[in-house]
Every structure is written in structure tokens, then in C-alpha cells.
C-alpha positions in Angstrom: 27.9 -10.9 -2.5 25.0 -11.6 -4.9 25.9 -10.3 -8.3 23.6 -7.4 -9.4 22.9 -7.0 -13.2 23.4 -3.3 -12.9 27.0 -3.8 -12.1 28.4 -3.7 -15.6 26.4 -0.7 -16.6 27.7 1.3 -13.6 31.4 0.2 -14.6 30.8 1.3 -18.1 29.4 4.8 -17.3 32.1 5.5 -14.7 34.5 5.3 -17.6 32.5 8.0 -19.5 31.3 10.3 -16.9 33.1 12.4 -14.1 30.1 11.2 -11.7 27.7 8.4 -11.6 24.7 8.8 -9.5 22.9 5.8 -8.1 19.5 6.2 -6.6 16.8 3.7 -5.3 14.9 2.5 -2.1 16.8 2.3 1.2 18.5 -1.1 1.6 18.2 -2.2 -1.9 21.9 -2.5 -2.0 23.2 0.7 -3.6 26.3 1.2 -1.3 27.0 -2.6 -1.2 27.0 -2.5 -5.1 29.2 0.5 -5.5 31.7 -0.8 -2.9 31.9 -4.3 -4.6 32.1 -2.9 -8.1 34.8 -0.2 -7.3 37.0 -1.6 -4.4 39.6 0.9 -4.9 37.4 3.7 -4.2 37.2 5.3 -0.7 33.7 5.1 0.9 32.2 8.0 2.8 28.7 8.3 4.2 27.0 11.6 5.0 25.0 9.9 7.6 28.3 9.9 9.7 27.9 13.1 11.9 31.7 14.0 11.6 31.9 13.5 7.8 28.6 15.4 7.3 29.9 18.1 9.3 33.4 18.4 7.4 31.4 18.5 4.2 28.9 21.1 5.3 31.3 23.6 7.2 34.2 23.2 4.7 33.2 21.9 1.3 36.3 22.8 -0.5 38.6 21.3 2.1 36.4 18.2 2.0 36.8 17.8 -1.8 40.6 18.6 -1.4 40.8 15.7 1.1 39.0 13.4 -1.1 39.7 14.7 -4.7 38.9 11.6 -6.7 37.8 7.9 -6.7 35.3 8.4 -3.7 32.0 6.9 -3.1 29.7 9.6 -1.4 26.7 7.9 0.2 23.4 9.9 1.1 25.0 12.9 -0.4 21.6 14.7 -0.4 22.2 15.2 3.2 24.7 17.9 2.2 23.0 19.9 -0.7 25.5 22.7 -0.6 28.2 20.2 -1.5 26.8 19.8 -5.1 27.9 23.2 -6.4 31.4 22.6 -5.4 31.3 19.1 -6.9 30.5 20.8 -10.2 33.5 23.1 -10.1 35.8 20.4 -8.9 34.9 17.8 -11.5 35.3 20.4 -14.2 38.8 21.2 -12.9 39.6 17.6 -12.7 38.6 17.0 -16.1 38.6 13.0 -15.5 35.9 10.3 -15.6 35.0 8.2 -12.6 35.8 11.1 -10.1 33.0 10.4 -7.8 30.1 7.9 -7.2 27.0 9.3 -5.5 24.1 7.3 -3.8 21.1 8.3 -2.4 17.7 7.0 -1.3 15.5 10.0 -1.9 14.7 10.4 -5.5 13.1 13.9 -5.4 15.8 15.4 -2.9 18.7 13.9 -4.6 17.5 14.5 -8.1 16.6 18.0 -7.4 20.3 18.8 -6.5 21.6 16.7 -9.5 19.5 18.4 -12.1 20.4 21.9 -10.8 24.0 21.6 -10.4 25.4 18.3 -12.2 23.5 18.3 -15.4 25.5 16.9 -18.1 28.3 15.9 -15.6 26.7 12.7 -14.2 24.9 9.5 -15.3 21.9 8.6 -13.2 21.0 5.0 -12.6 18.3 3.3 -10.4 18.7 0.3 -8.3 15.7 -1.7 -6.9 15.8 -4.8 -4.7 16.7 -8.1 -6.3 14.9 -9.0 -9.5 13.6 -12.4 -10.3 16.5 -13.2 -12.6 19.2 -12.2 -9.9 17.7 -14.3 -7.3 17.3 -17.2 -9.9 21.0 -16.8 -10.7 22.1 -16.6 -6.9 19.9 -19.8 -6.1 17.7 -17.7 -3.5 14.5 -17.8 -5.6 11.5 -18.7 -3.5 9.8 -21.9 -4.3 6.5 -20.6 -5.7 4.4 -17.6 -6.4 3.1 -17.1 -3.0 6.4 -17.2 -1.4 8.0 -14.8 -3.9 5.2 -12.3 -3.4 5.5 -12.6 0.5 9.2 -12.4 0.8 9.6 -9.5 -1.6 13.0 -9.0 -2.8 15.0 -6.7 -0.3 18.6 -8.0 0.0 18.6 -7.9 3.8 16.0 -10.8 3.8 18.2 -13.1 2.0 21.7 -11.9 3.0 20.8 -12.1 6.7 18.1 -14.5 6.6 15.7 -12.1 8.3 12.0 -13.2 8.5 9.8 -11.0 6.4 7.7 -10.7 9.5 10.5 -9.0 11.3 12.2 -7.1 8.4 9.3 -5.1 6.9 7.8 -3.5 10.1 11.1 -2.5 11.2 11.8 -1.1 7.6 8.5 0.9 7.8 9.4 2.2 11.2 13.1 3.1 10.8 13.1 4.2 7.2 9.7 5.2 5.9 8.9 7.3 8.9 12.5 8.7 8.8 12.2 9.6 5.3 8.8 11.1 5.6 10.1 13.4 8.2 13.0 14.5 5.9 10.9 15.1 2.8 7.9 16.7 4.5 7.4 17.3 8.3 4.2 15.4 8.9 3.2 15.5 12.4 0.7 12.5 12.5 2.9 9.7 11.3 0.2 7.3 12.5 -2.1 8.7 10.3 0.3 8.6 7.4 1.1 4.8 8.0 -2.8 4.3 8.0 -2.7 6.0 4.6 0.1 3.8 3.3 -1.9 0.7 4.4 -5.0 1.9 2.6 -2.8 2.5 -0.5 -1.5 -1.1 -0.1 -5.3 -2.3 -0.1 -5.6 -0.6 -3.7 -2.8 -2.3 -5.4 -3.7 -2.8 -9.1 -6.7 -0.7 -8.6 -7.6 2.6 -10.4 -6.5 5.5 -8.0 -9.6 7.2 -6.4 -8.1 10.2 -4.5 -11.4 11.2 -3.0 -12.0 7.5 -1.8 -8.6 7.6 -0.1 -9.1 11.0 1.3 -12.6 10.0 2.9 -11.3 6.9 4.1 -8.3 8.3 5.8 -9.9 11.4 7.0 -7.6 13.8 5.1 -8.2 16.3 2.3 -7.6 15.3 -1.5 -4.7 17.7 -1.9 -3.1 16.0 1.2 -3.6 12.7 -0.6 -1.7 13.9 -3.4 0.9 15.3 -1.4 1.5 12.1 0.5 1.5 10.1 -2.6 4.4 12.1 -3.9 6.3 11.3 -0.7 5.6 7.6 -1.3 6.9 7.9 -4.9 10.0 9.9 -3.8 10.8 7.3 -1.3 10.6 4.5 -3.9 7.6 2.9 -1.8 4.9 3.0 -4.6 4.3 4.3 -8.1 1.5 5.1 -10.4 1.0 3.3 -13.8 -0.5 5.8 -16.2 -3.2 4.8 -18.7 -2.9 5.0 -22.5 -5.8 7.1 -23.5 -4.6 8.9 -26.6 -5.8 6.6 -29.3 -8.8 4.5 -30.5 -11.7 5.8 -28.5 -12.9 8.7 -26.4 -14.4 6.5 -23.8 -11.1 5.5 -22.1 -10.3 5.4 -18.4 -7.9 8.4 -17.7 -7.0 7.4 -14.2 -3.8 5.8 -13.2 -3.3 2.5 -11.2 -1.5 2.3 -8.0 1.5 -0.3 -7.4 4.3 -0.9 -4.8 8.0 -1.3 -5.8 8.2 -4.5 -3.5 5.2 -6.9 -2.9 6.9 -8.0 0.5 6.4 -4.5 1.8 2.8 -4.5 0.5 2.1 -7.7 2.2 3.4 -6.5 5.4 1.1 -3.3 5.1 -1.7 -5.5 4.4 -1.0 -7.7 7.6 -0.3 -10.9 5.7 1.8 -13.1 7.9 2.7 -16.1 5.7 2.9 -17.3 2.0 -0.2 -19.7 2.7 -2.2 -16.3 3.5 -1.3 -14.9 0.3 -3.0 -17.8 -1.6 -6.3 -17.0 -0.2 -6.0 -13.3 0.0 -8.4 -11.1 -1.9 -5.6 -9.1 -3.5 -3.6 -12.1 -4.6 -4.3 -11.3 -8.4 -3.2 -7.7 -7.8 -0.2 -8.7 -5.9 0.9 -11.1 -8.6 0.3 -8.5 -11.1 2.3 -5.9 -9.1 5.2 -8.5 -9.0 5.2 -9.1 -12.8 5.2 -5.4 -13.7 8.1 -4.7 -11.2 10.0 -7.4 -13.0 9.7 -5.5 -16.3 10.7 -2.2 -14.5 13.8 -4.0 -13.0 14.9 -5.5 -16.1 14.9 -2.1 -17.8 16.7 -0.2 -14.9 19.2 -2.9 -14.5 20.3 -2.2 -18.1 20.3 1.6 -17.3 17.2 2.1 -19.5 14.0 4.1 -18.9 10.9 2.3 -19.8 7.5 3.5 -20.9 4.8 1.5 -19.1 1.0 2.0 -19.4 -2.2 0.2 -19.1 -5.4 0.4 -21.3 -9.0 0.3 -20.3 -12.1 1.4 -21.8 -15.5 2.4 -20.1 -16.9 -1.0 -20.7 -14.3 -2.7 -18.4 -12.1 -4.1 -21.4 -8.6 -3.8 -20.2 -5.0 -4.6 -20.9 -2.8 -4.8 -17.7 0.4 -3.5 -19.3 1.6 -1.9 -22.5 5.3 -1.5 -22.9 6.3 1.1 -25.6 9.7 0.3 -27.0 9.8 1.3 -30.7 7.2 1.9 -33.1 4.7 -0.9 -31.9 3.7 -1.3 -28.2 3.9 -4.9 -26.8 0.7 -5.8 -24.7 0.7 -8.1 -21.6 -2.3 -9.4 -19.8 -1.3 -10.8 -16.4 -3.3 -13.6 -14.7 -2.4 -15.4 -11.4 -4.0 -18.6 -12.4 -1.9 -21.6 -12.9 -4.2 -23.1 -15.7 -4.3 -21.6 -19.1 -7.7 -20.4 -20.3 -8.5 -18.8 -23.7 -10.4 -16.1 -21.8 -7.1 -14.8 -20.7 -6.8 -13.1 -24.0 -10.2 -11.3 -24.1 -8.9 -7.9 -23.3 -5.9 -8.4 -25.5 -8.1 -9.1 -28.5 -10.3 -6.2 -27.9 -7.2 -3.8 -27.7 -5.8 -5.6 -30.9 -9.1 -4.9 -32.8 -8.6 -1.2 -32.1 -5.0 -0.6 -32.3 -4.2 -3.0 -35.3 -1.7 -5.0 -33.2 -0.5 -8.4 -34.5 -0.4 -11.6 -32.5 3.4 -11.2 -32.0 2.5 -8.0 -29.8 0.1 -10.0 -27.7 1.2 -11.8 -24.4 -0.3 -13.3 -21.3 1.9 -13.8 -18.2 0.2 -16.3 -15.9 1.0 -18.5 -12.7 1.6 -21.8 -14.6 5.0 -23.4 -15.4 4.7 -23.8 -19.2 5.3 -21.2 -21.8 3.9 -21.7 -25.4 3.0 -19.9 -28.7 -0.7 -19.8 -29.6 -2.3 -18.6 -32.7 -3.6 -15.6 -30.6 -0.4 -14.7 -28.9 2.4 -15.9 -26.5 1.6 -17.6 -23.1 4.3 -16.8 -20.8 5.1 -18.4 -17.6 5.9 -16.4 -14.4 8.9 -18.6 -13.8 10.6 -17.2 -17.0 10.3 -13.5 -16.1 
């Protein structure tokens, strides 16, 4: 069992709330983490037809049979159970009554917000972080390998080749989730759409271009993107456009929650192919941004991430808003430092009044250092 950084936060919140809800992509290790952190709890999966039928047909009897200390996996398969959960935990008046896990952010959170508001803490678990892999001694040897392998536990726990893991993941989980969230008849067209999205990693989202290339309407693109977001496949990084100038980009950028999955969709077959791929810079940028997301979510925190870009092409890849002053990061995949790496940061700093302590460059080299302009951070230390 590889130790997950989120474990301590889950245990802490289970002592304060009657229910803890854990969501995240399929096979990110949610049920494994809950069963490891709470070995005294009984585990039930709503994927089991018999268990699901019992909870669906007799929710009161189900909760009477499992009144406390129970892990309910894929609970969104039985949406009517949530109203009974509300009444049950109110009557129990205890903490740590149930632990709920689910892989559909939209479907699960819809039920949680409607019936369990104030009764549950909500946490998110993504695949392994860079720090978790380093602590477990399974960190890939270089940038290209880390991008290619991604970070899904199954690849490391069971030594599954990414070439085998990700295509089956897409087939057995993404397609299944898509049917559950929205009944899309032409799944092959949807998979083409997902691959086109992978080809736009780190780029400004152009709905019309995606629609034209895929042969679908712009509203369909928006709808399908929401499915990918709900399934923890990709996310949109919003621009920071409220300050400094009216000539700022107001279009989000597209990223994937796992670079290994993105590589599979891009038909990348080996780490060496990553090295020469035209999207290597975008994939590296995606990996670094994911690292910040995982760090925050593993602490049980929300994180406000944005990017900045003006109409002249001046850009800062990542702004993290935590407190009064944002921290800026430029992300470069090159392994040799260049003073040009700070160009966009200095432009943003001149407009925002940011200090050198707020300016950072994450690059593909191994040495970190403090410069007069800002900090240079090695990807190895993420």
C-alpha cells in the first residue's frame, strides 16, 4: 500500500462530520484509501447488483442493516438513498457514520448538495502526486517517463504497461461514464473529440475549431467538455482578466488531469517519443500544473489557479491566488536556464506591481536557485 497524502485529512474530518465524501477519477485509489485508512469499516459497493438492489428497493432496511461505520462506494448509483442518509445520520447524531466514494463529480455532488449539505465534508483524490511517488520510491527517472507513465496507481501497483493500461481505461471507464452521464450514441465520434482535446493541451480553447474539426456543433462541444470535466478527464484553466488592461485574453486553456492518459490519446507509444513530440512543452506544463492541484487537494483545500495573457502574446502560465498577493509561475520544459524565461513574468510584474518574491520559473533542469528577478525551481522538487 502506497501512502496517500490525503489520508490524514480524511481521518481528521471523519472525526468531525457524520459523512465524508471522497470523489475523483476512476481508479485513482479512492476505495483503496478508504479501506486502508478505516480498516474497521464495512465496505459496500453499489456496483454489486445485489447490494444496489437492496439499497434501491428498501433504503430504510439497508441503512438499518448497515447503521454506522460503513464505506459506500459508487453511491451515486442509488440516488434515492441520499435522502434517507440525511435522516439517518441526523438521528444517529454521531461523527464518522459513513464514508462515501464516487467517480462522477457532477452526479455525486448533485446528490450531496441537495440532501447532505452541512452533514458531509467533501474531498477529492487524484492519481499519485509527484511527492507520493517520490516517497514510495516509484518516481520515474526523468521528465519524459513521468509524462508518459502518468500517475494512475494501477500502473505502479500492478506493473501494467501504460500502452496497455490507458486504452483499456478509455474503453472500459470513459465510455461507460459517458453513457451514464449522457447517452451519446456515437461513441467513436466522442473518442475522436477527446483525442482532439488532447491535441490542444495548454492552448486557448477554441470551441468553433473543435466543432469544425470534429463535425459537431458548438453547443455539443460545450456539452461534451462538461462530461470530460465531470469524469475528471480534463479541466479548464481560466484567465485572470479583471486587472491591468482591457486587452487581455478571456478564453480558458485546456488541460488533462493525467498526462499519461493524454499521451495515450495522442498515440504516444514511448517516453522517447515524448521527447520529440510537438506537444512536449504543453505536456510538461500540464504535469506541473497538476502537481499544484494535487498538493492543494491532498491537503483538503480548494485552489484558485489562473493564467494571464494579453493580446500581444505576453503570458504567465500560472497564477496562484492564495492570500492578498498572487504567486506567478512560468513553466518551461527546457533543462537549461535562460533569462528569457522571466520575460512574461516581468511584463506581468510591471503591470501588477508584483515583487520578485512572487515570481517563479519551473523548468526541466535539476538545480533550483534564487535570482534577482525571481526563483528558479527544478521540476524534481515539485
